[in-house]
C-alpha positions as CSV (number, residue, x, y, z in Angstrom):
1,X,0.0,0.0,0.0
2,X,1.3,3.5,-0.9
3,X,0.1,6.8,0.4
4,X,0.7,9.6,-2.1
5,X,1.1,13.0,-0.5
6,X,0.7,15.7,-3.2
7,X,1.6,19.2,-2.1
8,X,-0.9,21.7,-3.4
9,X,-0.4,25.1,-1.5
10,X,2.2,27.0,0.4
11,X,1.3,29.2,3.3
12,X,3.6,31.7,5.0
13,X,5.2,28.9,7.1
14,X,3.0,25.9,6.1
15,X,2.6,23.3,3.3
16,X,-0.8,21.9,2.5
17,X,-1.2,18.6,0.8
18,X,-3.8,16.1,-0.5
19,X,-3.3,12.5,0.5
20,X,-4.3,9.6,-1.7
21,X,-4.4,5.8,-1.4
22,X,-4.8,3.8,-4.6
23,X,-5.7,7.0,-6.4
24,X,-8.5,7.8,-3.9
25,X,-8.5,11.1,-1.9
26,X,-8.2,10.2,1.8
27,X,-7.5,13.5,3.6
28,X,-5.5,16.7,3.7
29,X,-2.0,16.9,5.1
30,X,-0.1,19.7,6.8
31,X,3.6,20.2,7.2
32,X,6.0,23.0,7.9
33,X,7.6,25.0,5.1
34,X,9.7,23.4,2.4
35,X,13.2,24.6,3.0
36,X,16.5,24.0,1.2
37,X,18.4,23.9,4.5
38,X,16.7,22.0,7.3
39,X,15.6,23.7,10.5
40,X,15.0,21.1,13.1
41,X,11.2,20.7,13.8
42,X,10.3,23.4,11.3
43,X,11.0,21.8,7.9
44,X,8.7,19.8,5.6
45,X,9.7,16.2,4.8
46,X,11.9,16.1,1.6
47,X,10.4,14.8,-1.6
48,X,10.9,11.0,-1.8
49,X,9.6,7.5,-1.1
50,X,9.7,6.3,2.5
51,X,8.7,3.1,4.3
52,X,6.1,3.4,7.0
53,X,6.7,1.4,10.3
54,X,5.2,1.2,13.7
55,X,7.2,2.9,16.5
56,X,6.1,1.4,19.9
57,X,8.2,3.5,22.3
58,X,8.4,7.1,23.4
59,X,6.1,9.7,25.0
60,X,3.9,10.3,22.0
61,X,3.2,6.5,21.7
62,X,2.2,6.4,25.3
63,X,-0.2,9.3,24.9
64,X,-1.9,7.8,21.9
65,X,-2.1,4.4,23.6
66,X,-3.9,6.1,26.5
67,X,-6.2,8.1,24.2
68,X,-7.0,5.2,21.8
69,X,-6.5,2.0,23.9
70,X,-8.4,-0.3,21.5
71,X,-7.0,1.2,18.3
72,X,-3.4,2.1,18.9
73,X,-0.6,-0.3,18.2
74,X,2.2,2.2,17.8
75,X,2.9,5.5,16.1
76,X,3.0,5.3,12.3
77,X,6.5,6.5,11.6
78,X,7.7,7.8,8.2
79,X,11.2,6.2,8.3
80,X,14.6,6.5,6.7
81,X,14.2,10.2,5.9
82,X,17.7,11.7,5.5
83,X,18.6,14.0,8.4
84,X,15.2,13.5,10.1
85,X,14.1,11.2,12.9
86,X,10.9,10.3,14.7
87,X,8.6,11.7,11.9
88,X,5.0,10.5,12.4
89,X,1.6,10.8,10.9
90,X,-0.4,12.4,13.8
91,X,-3.2,14.6,15.0
92,X,-2.8,18.4,14.9
93,X,-4.3,21.5,13.4
94,X,-1.5,24.0,12.7
95,X,2.2,24.2,12.1
96,X,2.7,24.6,15.8
97,X,1.7,21.0,16.1
98,X,3.9,19.5,13.4
99,X,7.5,19.5,14.6
100,X,8.5,18.2,11.2
101,X,5.7,15.6,11.1
102,X,2.6,15.1,8.8
103,X,-0.7,16.2,10.3
104,X,-4.0,15.0,8.8
105,X,-7.4,16.5,8.6
106,X,-10.8,16.5,6.7
107,X,-10.9,20.2,5.8
108,X,-8.6,23.2,5.8
109,X,-8.7,27.0,6.0
110,X,-6.2,29.8,6.0
111,X,-5.6,31.7,9.2
112,X,-5.0,35.4,9.7
113,X,-1.3,34.9,9.6
114,X,-1.4,33.4,6.1
115,X,-0.9,29.8,7.2
116,X,-3.1,26.7,6.6
117,X,-5.0,25.1,9.5
118,X,-6.6,21.6,9.4
119,X,-9.9,20.7,10.9
120,X,-11.3,17.4,12.1
121,X,-7.8,16.0,12.6
122,X,-8.6,13.4,15.3
123,X,-11.5,12.0,13.2
124,X,-9.3,11.6,10.1
125,X,-6.4,10.2,12.1
126,X,-8.5,7.4,13.5
127,X,-9.9,6.6,10.0
128,X,-6.5,6.6,8.4
129,X,-4.8,4.7,11.2
130,X,-7.4,1.9,10.9
131,X,-6.8,1.7,7.1
132,X,-3.0,1.6,7.5
133,X,-2.1,-0.2,10.7
134,X,-2.2,-3.8,9.6
135,X,-0.3,-3.1,6.3
136,X,2.3,-1.0,8.2
137,X,2.8,-3.8,10.8
138,X,3.5,-6.2,8.0
139,X,6.1,-3.8,6.5
140,X,4.2,-3.4,3.3
141,X,3.3,0.4,3.5
142,X,5.0,3.3,1.8
143,X,4.6,7.0,1.6
144,X,5.5,9.0,-1.5
145,X,5.9,12.7,-1.0
146,X,5.9,15.0,-4.1
147,X,5.3,18.5,-5.2
């Protein structure tokens, strides 16, 4: 299974995407700005193809396990990104929530500062997680990020 993340708009400090599985629109994604030189926690994921895996340790994993005890089996990590680590698909609404990760949501709007904001993030996260978790656990899931 491959998630295709197609970047569609740039905000002042944000990058808005559409996410597809098998050619079908699944949700919107939000990342930090695309930068030539990485700023830790404030830079969009580089264009490329990355394996998804389950990360079952750390504070974020513990928080999600507590929040979704019957659903959560580990954070979905976008792995092997050059010069990046611990990059997840997770819940959040604005670039203050990203820390270099991919946020997901059902709708978007632009805020007064010129950046994109996602809505209905938790709802989309649960839906997407349910679609992905078994395939990710088997090591058969990828993400392709492109402009």
